[in-house]
N, C-alpha and C positions, 0 to 999 in steps of 0.2 A: 321341755317342749310345751308351748302354750296349748291350753285346752281348746278344743273346737266349741264355739258357742252352741247352746242347745237350739237356738232359734235365730236364723239369720234374717228373718222377716219379723223381728220383734216389734210389737206395737205397745207403747206405754199407755196404760189406762188410768193412771193416777190423775188427780186434779190439782195438786199443790203447785205445779209450775206456774199456772196463770194466777193463782191466789197470791203467790209470793213475788210475783213480778214487780209489784209496787213497793216492796220492802227495802227501800233505798238506804235507810239508816242501818238496818240489819246487815245488809251486804257490805256496806261501807265499814262497819265494825269488823267483820271477818277479814276484809281486804287489808285493813290496817295491821292486822296480825301477820298476814302473809307477805306484805310488801317488801320488808327487808330481805326476804329469801327468794324473791323473783329475780329473773335474769333477762337477757335479751330474747331468748326463745322459751316460750312457755307452752306447755301442753295441758289442755283441759280435757279430762275424761268425763263423759256423760254431760256434755254441755247443754243439753235440753233445748230450750228456745233462745239461749244466749244471754240470759239476764246477768249472770256473773261474768260471762265472757266480756260483756260490755264494760264491766268494772275493771277487768284486767287490762283492757286496751286503754283505759284511762291512766294507767301508770306509765310515766314517761320513759322509763328504761326498757319497757317491753317493746321490742321491735317486731316480733312475730308471735302470733298466737295460732296454735294448731288446735282446733276445736273438734273433738271426736264425739260422735253421737250415733248410737245404734238404732234408736227407735224410728221406724219409717214414717210415723205420723208427726214427729217433732222436727225431724231433719229438714223438711222444706222451709219451716219457719226460721231455722238457724241459717240456712243457705240464703234466704231472702234478706235476712237482717244484715248479713255481712257481704252481700253481693258487690257493694261498691267500696269495700274496705280492703286496701292492698296489704295491710299487715295481718289480715286474718285468712287462714286456710281451713276450710271445713272438710272433714273426712267422715265418711259413712262407715259404721261398723263398730266392732269391739276393739279395745286396745290391743288384744292379743294378735289381731290381724295386721297391726301397724308397728308394733314394738321394735321389730328389727330394722325398720327404716327411720327410726326417730333418734334424735340426740339433743334433747332439750336441756336447758339450764334448771328447769323446775317443772314438776308435774302437779296439777291441781285436781282435786276431786271434792266438790262441795255437795253434800247430801247425795252421794253416789254409792259408797261402800255398803250401806245397808240394803241396797237393792240387788246386790250381787250374790249369787249362790256360793261361789268359791272366792271369798275375799282374799285368801292367801295367794291364789294365782293372779288376781288383779295386782296385788302388791309386788309380786315377782315380775310381772310384765312391766309395771311402773319402774322398777329398778333397772330393767333392761332398756328403758326408753330415755334415760337421762345420762348426762356425762358424769364421770367421776367427780365427786364433790357437789353434784346437783342435789336439789331438794325435793322432798315429797311434802305436799301441803294438803292436809285433810280436814274436813269438817263433817262430823257425823252426829246422829242422835245418840243420846246417852241414857243410861239407867233402864235396864230390862224391867224393873219393877213398874214402870209407867207405860210399858207396851200395851196398846189398846186398839180400839176400833179404827182410829185414824192410821195407825201403823199398818193395819191389815188393808185398809182402803188404799193406802199409798204404796202398797206392795213392798213393805219393809220385811226383810227376813230376820232382822235382829236390831237391838239397841246395844250399845257398848258401855263397858265400864272403863275407867282409866287402865286397869290391869289387863283386861281382855284386848283392848286396842294396842297396848304396849307389846303384849305377847305376839299379836299378829304382825306388827311392824318389825319387831326384832327377828321374828321367825322367817321373814322374807329377805333378810339380809341388810336391812337399813340400820343406821345408827340413829337412835332417837335423840332429838334435841330438846323437845318440849311436848308435853301432853297436858292440856289444861281444860278444866270444866268452864263452860260459859252459860250465861243466861239462867241464873238461879230462879227468877220468877216464872220462867217458862215451865218449870216442873209442875207447879200447881195448875197452870193453864192447860197443859197437855193432859194431865191426870183427869181433870174435870171433864174436858172435852172427850177424851178417849175411853175413860174407865167408868165415868158416872153418867154422862149424857149420851155416851155411845155414838158420837157423831161419826159420819163417814166422809165429811169434807169440811174445809174451812173456806170462808168467804174472803174475797178481796177486801171488803169493808172491815172485817175483823182484823185482818193482817195490817191494813193501813193504820187502824187505831192503835194497835200494839206497837207498831213501828214508829208512829209519831209521838206517842206519849210515854211509852215505857222504855223502849230501847235507848234513847238518848241518856236517860237517867241511869239505867242499869250499866250501860257501857262505861260511863264515867266512874261509877262506883267500883266496878270490877277491874278497871284499869289500875285503881289504887290498891284494891284488896281482892286477891283471887278467891273466888268462892270455893268452898269445900266440895260442892256438887253443883250440877247444872243440868239443864235439859239437853245440852250439846257438849261435845268434846272437840277441841281443836288440837291437831297434832302436826308437828314439824319434825322431819327426819332428814338425814343426809346420807347420800350414797358414799360408801367408803372409797 
């Protein structure tokens, strides 16, 4: 049975959604990893203001996107963004409230798992939201050793290792297809910002600079040679 969310009037106070809105190369990099596993009906959990939702709608085979968002302060932005888009359906609340009515080909959560108290229940709800053979597509922050002030400010409960994320996915009943580290240079950037400088926010300007000059180079290199570690983990799993 899905757990009842602690707060049905949840308001997100983090600042990274706006700062990351212009990270076009970054999101395109993630989307390229996900695209082979998407289907006609895609569910996005924690859609925020719709930045990655827009990327998903750019994939030709996606005929319907169900964007789910619990935060009462970001939901209006999401609804306004897709008000004229017939392929997008916006739903308020937590996945647990909608899982029984969903039957997607894939479910996507980008920078969401770390915000959830009970990530096991989220993964179980996700399993119940897709068809047999459907896919789970995750992107999460990695390396507990670099957890710092930015994680606290962005309301992160944890950062993952390849092993801890794999255990969580397998423990919820999924069959893991791939778990990979991404963004090796991001380790140093996050460590300096969050552990040394003790920052509590990132600016849109800083994000654009990293996205414009670093991400294109790193994404090419890591496509050829998978890094042994990175500031993020990307996971793909399949429903038996």
